[in-house]
C-alpha positions as CSV (number, residue, x, y, z in Angstrom):
1,X,16.2,-3.8,57.3
2,X,17.6,-7.3,57.2
3,X,21.3,-8.3,57.4
4,X,22.4,-11.7,56.2
5,X,25.0,-13.9,57.7
6,X,26.7,-16.8,56.0
7,X,27.1,-19.4,58.7
8,X,29.5,-22.2,59.4
9,X,28.3,-25.9,59.0
10,X,24.7,-24.9,58.2
11,X,24.0,-24.5,61.9
12,X,21.4,-21.9,61.8
13,X,19.8,-22.4,65.2
14,X,23.0,-22.2,67.2
15,X,24.1,-19.2,65.2
16,X,20.9,-17.4,65.8
17,X,21.2,-18.0,69.6
18,X,24.8,-16.8,69.6
19,X,24.1,-13.6,67.7
20,X,21.1,-12.7,69.8
21,X,23.1,-13.3,72.9
22,X,26.0,-11.3,71.5
23,X,23.9,-8.2,70.4
24,X,20.9,-8.4,72.9
25,X,22.2,-5.8,75.3
26,X,23.5,-3.5,72.6
27,X,21.1,-3.7,69.8
28,X,17.5,-4.7,69.4
29,X,17.8,-7.6,66.9
30,X,15.7,-10.7,65.9
31,X,17.5,-13.6,64.3
32,X,15.8,-16.2,62.1
33,X,16.3,-18.3,59.1
34,X,13.9,-18.4,56.1
35,X,11.8,-21.5,55.9
36,X,9.1,-22.8,53.5
37,X,6.3,-25.2,53.5
38,X,5.7,-27.3,50.4
39,X,3.8,-30.5,49.5
40,X,5.7,-33.8,48.8
41,X,4.4,-37.2,47.9
42,X,5.5,-40.0,50.1
43,X,4.1,-43.6,49.5
44,X,1.3,-42.1,47.4
45,X,0.2,-39.5,49.8
46,X,0.8,-35.8,49.9
47,X,2.6,-34.6,53.0
48,X,3.4,-31.0,54.1
49,X,7.1,-30.6,54.9
50,X,9.0,-27.7,56.1
51,X,12.4,-26.9,54.7
52,X,15.1,-24.1,55.0
53,X,14.8,-21.8,52.1
54,X,18.4,-20.8,52.1
55,X,20.4,-23.4,54.1
56,X,23.6,-21.9,55.6
57,X,22.1,-18.3,56.0
58,X,20.8,-16.5,59.1
59,X,18.8,-13.2,58.7
60,X,18.9,-10.4,61.3
61,X,16.1,-7.9,61.5
62,X,17.4,-4.6,62.7
63,X,17.1,-0.9,62.4
64,X,20.8,-0.4,62.7
65,X,22.5,-2.6,60.2
66,X,25.9,-0.7,60.3
67,X,26.2,-1.4,64.0
68,X,25.3,-5.1,63.7
69,X,27.9,-5.4,60.9
70,X,30.6,-3.7,63.1
71,X,29.7,-6.0,66.1
72,X,29.8,-9.2,64.1
73,X,33.0,-8.2,62.4
74,X,34.6,-8.4,65.9
75,X,33.7,-12.0,66.4
76,X,36.7,-14.4,65.8
77,X,36.2,-16.1,62.5
78,X,35.8,-19.8,63.6
79,X,33.0,-18.8,65.9
80,X,30.7,-17.4,63.2
81,X,31.7,-17.5,59.6
82,X,31.8,-20.0,56.9
83,X,34.7,-18.8,54.9
84,X,37.2,-15.8,54.6
85,X,34.9,-14.1,52.0
86,X,32.5,-11.4,53.0
87,X,30.0,-13.1,55.3
88,X,27.8,-10.3,56.6
89,X,25.7,-8.2,54.1
90,X,22.5,-6.2,54.0
91,X,19.6,-7.0,51.7
92,X,18.9,-4.4,49.0
93,X,15.5,-2.5,49.4
94,X,13.8,-4.6,46.6
95,X,15.1,-7.9,48.1
96,X,13.7,-6.9,51.5
97,X,10.4,-5.8,50.1
98,X,10.0,-9.2,48.3
99,X,10.8,-11.2,51.4
100,X,8.4,-9.1,53.5
101,X,5.6,-9.9,51.0
102,X,6.4,-13.6,51.1
103,X,7.2,-14.3,54.8
104,X,5.2,-14.2,58.0
105,X,6.7,-12.7,61.1
106,X,8.8,-15.7,61.8
107,X,10.4,-15.8,58.4
108,X,8.2,-18.6,57.2
109,X,6.7,-18.9,53.7
110,X,3.5,-20.8,53.6
111,X,1.7,-22.8,50.9
112,X,-0.2,-20.8,48.3
113,X,-3.6,-22.0,47.0
114,X,-4.1,-21.7,43.3
115,X,-6.9,-22.4,40.8
116,X,-6.6,-23.3,37.1
117,X,-9.0,-21.0,35.3
118,X,-8.5,-22.1,31.7
119,X,-6.1,-21.3,28.7
120,X,-3.2,-22.1,31.0
121,X,-4.0,-19.2,33.4
122,X,-3.6,-19.5,37.0
123,X,-5.4,-17.6,39.8
124,X,-3.7,-17.2,43.2
125,X,-6.4,-17.6,45.8
126,X,-4.5,-17.4,49.1
127,X,-1.1,-17.5,50.5
128,X,2.2,-15.6,49.9
129,X,1.9,-15.6,46.0
130,X,-1.4,-13.7,46.0
131,X,0.2,-10.3,45.6
132,X,3.3,-11.3,43.6
133,X,1.9,-14.0,41.3
134,X,3.1,-11.9,38.3
135,X,6.7,-12.7,39.3
136,X,6.1,-16.4,39.0
137,X,8.0,-17.8,36.0
138,X,6.6,-21.3,36.0
139,X,4.2,-23.5,38.0
140,X,4.9,-27.3,38.2
141,X,1.6,-28.9,39.0
142,X,3.1,-32.4,39.3
143,X,5.6,-31.3,42.0
144,X,3.2,-28.7,43.5
145,X,5.7,-25.8,43.3
146,X,5.8,-22.3,41.8
147,X,9.2,-21.1,40.5
148,X,9.8,-17.5,41.4
149,X,12.9,-15.9,39.7
150,X,14.5,-13.0,41.4
151,X,17.7,-11.3,42.3
152,X,18.6,-12.2,45.8
153,X,21.7,-11.8,47.8
154,X,23.6,-10.5,44.8
155,X,22.8,-13.2,42.3
156,X,19.9,-14.6,40.2
157,X,17.9,-17.1,42.3
158,X,15.0,-19.4,41.7
159,X,12.9,-19.9,44.7
160,X,10.7,-22.9,44.8
161,X,7.6,-22.2,46.8
162,X,4.8,-24.6,47.7
163,X,1.4,-24.5,46.1
164,X,-1.9,-26.4,46.6
165,X,-4.3,-26.7,43.6
166,X,-7.9,-26.1,44.3
167,X,-10.3,-27.9,41.9
168,X,-14.0,-27.6,41.6
169,X,-15.8,-30.9,41.6
170,X,-17.5,-30.2,38.2
171,X,-14.1,-29.5,36.5
172,X,-12.7,-32.9,37.5
173,X,-15.8,-34.8,36.2
174,X,-16.9,-35.9,39.6
Protein backbone atom coordinates (compact mmCIF):
# COMPACT_ATOMS: atom_id res chain seq x y z
CA UNK A 1 0.00 0.00 0.00
CA UNK A 2 1.16 3.54 -0.68
CA UNK A 3 0.67 6.53 1.59
CA UNK A 4 0.88 10.03 0.11
CA UNK A 5 2.40 13.02 1.90
CA UNK A 6 1.91 16.60 0.71
CA UNK A 7 5.29 18.21 1.35
CA UNK A 8 6.41 21.73 2.07
CA UNK A 9 8.22 23.76 -0.60
CA UNK A 10 8.17 20.89 -3.10
CA UNK A 11 11.30 19.57 -1.45
CA UNK A 12 10.71 15.90 -2.18
CA UNK A 13 14.25 14.52 -1.74
CA UNK A 14 14.79 16.09 1.69
CA UNK A 15 11.36 14.94 2.86
CA UNK A 16 12.05 11.40 1.66
CA UNK A 17 15.31 11.30 3.65
CA UNK A 18 13.61 12.76 6.72
CA UNK A 19 10.73 10.26 6.64
CA UNK A 20 13.00 7.26 6.03
CA UNK A 21 15.21 8.34 8.94
CA UNK A 22 12.20 8.87 11.17
CA UNK A 23 10.52 5.54 10.41
CA UNK A 24 13.49 3.31 9.57
CA UNK A 25 13.86 1.69 12.99
CA UNK A 26 10.14 1.28 13.60
CA UNK A 27 8.62 0.50 10.22
CA UNK A 28 9.89 -0.91 6.97
CA UNK A 29 9.16 1.85 4.48
CA UNK A 30 10.40 3.06 1.12
CA UNK A 31 9.94 6.73 0.21
CA UNK A 32 9.97 8.06 -3.33
CA UNK A 33 8.35 10.60 -5.61
CA UNK A 34 6.81 9.68 -8.94
CA UNK A 35 8.75 10.72 -12.03
CA UNK A 36 8.15 10.38 -15.74
CA UNK A 37 10.24 10.51 -18.87
CA UNK A 38 8.99 12.28 -21.93
CA UNK A 39 10.32 13.72 -25.14
CA UNK A 40 10.64 17.47 -25.71
CA UNK A 41 11.99 19.32 -28.69
CA UNK A 42 14.82 21.77 -28.01
CA UNK A 43 16.41 23.66 -30.92
CA UNK A 44 14.88 21.25 -33.42
CA UNK A 45 16.07 18.06 -31.71
CA UNK A 46 14.07 15.66 -29.56
CA UNK A 47 15.51 15.21 -26.05
CA UNK A 48 14.41 12.90 -23.25
CA UNK A 49 13.62 14.81 -20.06
CA UNK A 50 12.75 13.53 -16.59
CA UNK A 51 10.08 15.36 -14.59
CA UNK A 52 8.17 14.95 -11.34
CA UNK A 53 4.73 13.58 -12.08
CA UNK A 54 3.19 15.13 -8.93
CA UNK A 55 5.42 17.95 -7.67
CA UNK A 56 5.00 18.46 -3.94
CA UNK A 57 4.06 14.86 -3.11
CA UNK A 58 6.07 12.02 -1.60
CA UNK A 59 4.86 8.41 -1.65
CA UNK A 60 5.58 5.88 1.06
CA UNK A 61 5.43 2.18 0.26
CA UNK A 62 4.42 0.30 3.42
CA UNK A 63 2.41 -2.66 4.60
CA UNK A 64 1.37 -0.72 7.74
CA UNK A 65 -0.26 2.53 6.53
CA UNK A 66 -2.08 3.17 9.83
CA UNK A 67 1.18 3.10 11.80
CA UNK A 68 2.90 5.34 9.25
CA UNK A 69 0.01 7.79 9.48
CA UNK A 70 0.19 7.88 13.30
CA UNK A 71 3.97 8.40 13.32
CA UNK A 72 3.82 11.21 10.76
CA UNK A 73 1.03 12.97 12.67
CA UNK A 74 3.46 13.29 15.62
CA UNK A 75 5.93 15.33 13.55
CA UNK A 76 5.77 19.11 14.19
CA UNK A 77 3.90 20.84 11.36
CA UNK A 78 6.71 23.07 10.02
CA UNK A 79 9.00 20.06 9.66
CA UNK A 80 6.86 18.11 7.24
CA UNK A 81 3.65 19.54 5.96
CA UNK A 82 2.62 22.11 3.41
CA UNK A 83 -0.59 23.39 5.01
CA UNK A 84 -3.01 22.77 7.87
CA UNK A 85 -5.17 20.58 5.64
CA UNK A 86 -4.98 16.82 5.80
CA UNK A 87 -1.52 16.03 4.49
CA UNK A 88 -1.16 12.25 4.83
CA UNK A 89 -3.50 9.91 3.00
CA UNK A 90 -3.58 6.40 1.59
CA UNK A 91 -4.15 5.62 -2.07
CA UNK A 92 -7.36 3.81 -2.93
CA UNK A 93 -6.85 0.24 -4.19
CA UNK A 94 -7.65 1.16 -7.83
CA UNK A 95 -5.22 4.11 -7.67
CA UNK A 96 -2.51 1.87 -6.25
CA UNK A 97 -3.14 -0.78 -8.95
CA UNK A 98 -2.86 1.82 -11.72
CA UNK A 99 0.41 3.24 -10.36
CA UNK A 100 1.87 -0.25 -9.95
CA UNK A 101 1.09 -0.93 -13.63
CA UNK A 102 2.63 2.37 -14.76
CA UNK A 103 5.74 2.66 -12.60
CA UNK A 104 8.92 0.68 -12.16
CA UNK A 105 10.27 -0.23 -8.71
CA UNK A 106 11.73 3.28 -8.30
CA UNK A 107 8.46 5.07 -9.03
CA UNK A 108 9.50 6.06 -12.55
CA UNK A 109 7.20 6.02 -15.60
CA UNK A 110 9.13 5.43 -18.79
CA UNK A 111 8.30 6.30 -22.38
CA UNK A 112 5.89 4.05 -24.26
CA UNK A 113 6.48 3.16 -27.90
CA UNK A 114 3.40 3.35 -30.10
CA UNK A 115 2.61 2.58 -33.72
CA UNK A 116 -0.04 4.17 -35.91
CA UNK A 117 -1.98 1.33 -37.53
CA UNK A 118 -4.52 3.19 -39.64
CA UNK A 119 -8.00 4.64 -39.20
CA UNK A 120 -6.67 6.66 -36.27
CA UNK A 121 -5.95 3.50 -34.31
CA UNK A 122 -2.88 3.23 -32.11
CA UNK A 123 -1.04 0.10 -31.07
CA UNK A 124 1.02 0.22 -27.86
CA UNK A 125 4.21 -1.72 -28.54
CA UNK A 126 6.21 -1.29 -25.34
CA UNK A 127 6.35 0.68 -22.11
CA UNK A 128 3.88 1.35 -19.34
CA UNK A 129 0.87 1.99 -21.60
CA UNK A 130 0.91 -1.52 -23.10
CA UNK A 131 -1.47 -2.92 -20.49
CA UNK A 132 -3.61 0.17 -19.98
CA UNK A 133 -3.83 1.70 -23.45
CA UNK A 134 -7.62 1.54 -23.23
CA UNK A 135 -7.49 4.21 -20.49
CA UNK A 136 -5.75 6.74 -22.77
CA UNK A 137 -8.21 9.46 -23.67
CA UNK A 138 -6.07 11.23 -26.26
CA UNK A 139 -2.66 11.00 -27.93
CA UNK A 140 -0.88 14.18 -29.01
CA UNK A 141 1.65 13.12 -31.65
CA UNK A 142 3.02 16.67 -32.02
CA UNK A 143 3.96 16.89 -28.32
CA UNK A 144 4.59 13.15 -28.01
CA UNK A 145 2.37 12.65 -25.01
CA UNK A 146 -0.53 10.37 -24.13
CA UNK A 147 -3.25 11.82 -21.90
CA UNK A 148 -4.48 9.36 -19.31
CA UNK A 149 -7.58 10.49 -17.42
CA UNK A 150 -8.07 8.92 -14.01
CA UNK A 151 -9.20 9.51 -10.45
CA UNK A 152 -6.13 9.99 -8.32
CA UNK A 153 -5.68 11.36 -4.81
CA UNK A 154 -9.36 12.14 -4.50
CA UNK A 155 -9.85 14.10 -7.71
CA UNK A 156 -9.97 13.77 -11.46
CA UNK A 157 -6.44 13.98 -12.92
CA UNK A 158 -5.00 13.96 -16.39
CA UNK A 159 -1.58 12.33 -16.48
CA UNK A 160 0.63 13.34 -19.39
CA UNK A 161 2.89 10.40 -20.22
CA UNK A 162 5.68 10.25 -22.76
CA UNK A 163 5.40 8.37 -26.04
CA UNK A 164 7.69 7.63 -28.95
CA UNK A 165 6.22 6.92 -32.38
CA UNK A 166 7.57 3.99 -34.35
CA UNK A 167 7.15 4.36 -38.07
CA UNK A 168 7.93 1.85 -40.77
CA UNK A 169 10.09 3.19 -43.60
CA UNK A 170 7.50 2.26 -46.23
CA UNK A 171 4.77 4.21 -44.39
CA UNK A 172 6.88 7.37 -44.43
CA UNK A 173 7.57 7.15 -48.14
CA UNK A 174 11.31 6.63 -47.63
